[in-house]
C-alpha positions, 0 to 999 in steps of 0.5 A: 500500500503506497504512503498517503500524500500530503494532500491526503493527510491535509484533507483527512486532518481538516475533516477531523477538525471540522467534523469534530467542531460541527458535531460538538456544536450540533449535539451540544454534549458535555459528557465524557462518553459523548465527547469520546464518541464524537471524537472517534466518529470524527477520526473514522470520517477523517480516515475514510476521507484521507483514504478515498482521495485519489493519489495524484501522480501515481502510475503503475510500473511499466515494462522498460522500453525496447532499445531502438536500433540505430537504423530505426532512429530518425535524425533530428535537425535543428 
């Protein structure tokens, strides 16, 4: 599994922060277990977002190109 990119980490972190704030304001909880549930839900959501953001610039390994014989090369002129 490839390592996450900086963009994926940023999206995941922002999701955790903003979803935690939104759920705390929405549910207006002040109990310890309620805050723990909200924090776990926000972490799960952030992980989901970070893993579903597509990798940028990743390509599958390609076979090396066949060497071209000198007769097949086209000379370039400047």
